[in-house]
C-alpha positions in Angstrom: -4.5 -6.5 41.5 -7.7 -4.5 39.8 -8.5 -2.8 43.4 -5.1 -2.0 44.1 -4.7 -0.6 40.4 -7.5 1.4 40.6 -6.6 2.7 44.2 -3.3 3.9 42.5 -5.3 5.9 39.9 -7.5 7.3 42.5 -4.5 8.7 44.7 -2.6 9.5 41.6 -5.6 11.7 40.5 -5.7 13.5 43.8 -2.2 14.1 43.9 -2.0 15.2 40.3 -0.8 19.0 39.9 -3.5 18.9 37.2 -6.0 17.0 35.6 -4.2 14.1 34.0 -5.3 13.0 30.3 -7.4 9.9 29.6 -3.9 7.9 28.5 -2.2 9.2 31.3 -5.1 7.7 33.4 -5.0 4.5 31.6 -1.4 4.2 32.2 -2.2 4.3 35.9 -4.5 1.8 35.7 -2.9 -0.7 33.7 0.5 -0.1 35.8 0.9 -3.6 36.6 -0.9 -5.2 33.4 2.0 -7.3 33.1 2.1 -8.9 36.1 -1.7 -9.8 35.4 -0.8 -11.4 32.4 1.6 -13.9 34.3 -0.3 -14.0 37.2 2.4 -13.4 39.5 2.7 -9.9 41.7 6.1 -10.0 43.1 6.6 -7.7 45.7 9.8 -5.4 44.6 12.3 -6.7 47.4 12.0 -10.2 45.4 12.4 -9.1 41.7 16.3 -8.7 42.0 16.6 -12.7 42.7 14.5 -13.4 39.9 17.2 -12.2 37.4 17.4 -10.7 34.2 14.8 -12.8 32.5 12.2 -12.2 34.7 12.8 -8.2 34.2 13.1 -8.7 30.4 10.1 -10.5 30.6 8.4 -7.7 32.6 9.6 -5.0 29.8 8.3 -6.9 26.8 5.0 -7.8 28.5 4.6 -4.0 29.2 5.9 -2.7 25.7 2.7 -4.8 24.4 0.2 -3.5 26.8 1.7 0.1 26.2 1.0 -0.4 22.1 -2.6 -2.3 22.8 -3.5 0.6 24.7 -1.7 3.8 23.7 -0.5 4.2 26.8 2.3 7.3 26.6 6.0 6.9 28.0 6.5 7.3 31.2 8.9 10.4 31.8 11.4 10.7 34.7 8.8 12.7 36.7 5.5 11.0 35.6 7.3 7.8 36.7 8.2 9.3 40.2 4.6 10.6 40.6 3.6 7.2 39.7 5.9 5.4 42.1 5.1 7.9 45.2 1.5 6.7 45.2 1.9 3.0 44.2 4.5 2.5 46.9 2.3 4.4 49.5 -0.7 1.9 48.1 1.5 -1.0 48.9 2.4 0.0 52.4 -1.3 0.7 53.2 -2.0 -2.5 52.0 0.2 -4.2 54.2 -0.9 -2.3 57.1 -4.8 -2.2 56.8 -5.0 -5.1 55.0 -2.5 -8.0 55.3 -2.1 -6.9 58.6 1.6 -5.9 58.8 2.7 -3.4 61.2 4.0 0.0 59.8 7.6 -0.6 61.6 7.5 -4.6 59.8 6.3 -3.0 56.3 9.4 -0.4 56.8 12.1 -3.2 58.1 10.8 -5.9 56.4 9.6 -4.8 53.0 11.4 -2.0 52.8 8.8 0.4 52.3 9.6 4.1 53.4 6.5 5.7 52.4 4.0 7.3 55.2 1.1 5.4 55.8 -2.3 6.4 54.6 -5.4 6.4 56.8 -7.8 6.7 53.9 -8.8 4.2 51.5 -8.8 6.2 48.3 -11.6 3.8 47.4 -14.3 3.6 50.3 -15.6 7.1 49.6 -16.2 6.9 45.9 -17.5 2.9 46.1 -19.1 3.8 49.1 -17.0 0.7 50.6 -15.7 -0.5 53.9 -12.0 1.3 54.3 -9.7 -1.3 53.4 -11.5 -4.3 52.5 -10.7 -6.7 49.8 -13.7 -6.6 47.0 -14.8 -10.1 45.9 -12.7 -10.9 42.4 -15.6 -10.6 40.4 -16.7 -6.9 41.6 -12.8 -6.0 41.8 -12.8 -6.9 37.8 -15.9 -5.5 37.3 -14.9 -2.0 38.5 -11.9 -2.1 36.8 -13.2 -3.2 33.5 -15.8 -0.3 33.7 -13.1 2.3 34.6 -10.9 0.8 31.5 -14.0 1.2 29.0 -14.3 4.8 30.5 -11.1 6.0 29.8 -10.6 4.1 26.2 
């Protein structure tokens, strides 16, 4: 989750029309924080089956994270821009990391985003593209970025 969050932030920075504020970058970095708090990263196609209680739990946890880190509220435009990057990373991770085919990601997971060829983190961190990092390294890099943005 930490590596994914850093990748979404990197992609969002690259696609932004102008520079993002530190608060906007923190929001991008922490976009899945509520999933981290419950230690459950549910794929979107399953979420409707978990019901309104799960959605309410996610909403309340997100509000707590947003308050703690002084995150700006999503606007329709910022949410749309974020979702484009988040879904693009989900598609790339499904194919390049998990081994799904592009067609499986499209039809089984319902991800319609164009497939990214380049790993947005590989050059910045000098890593092999699309290779999962050890958890300790991912956590260290995530926390360093969070400290930089605080």
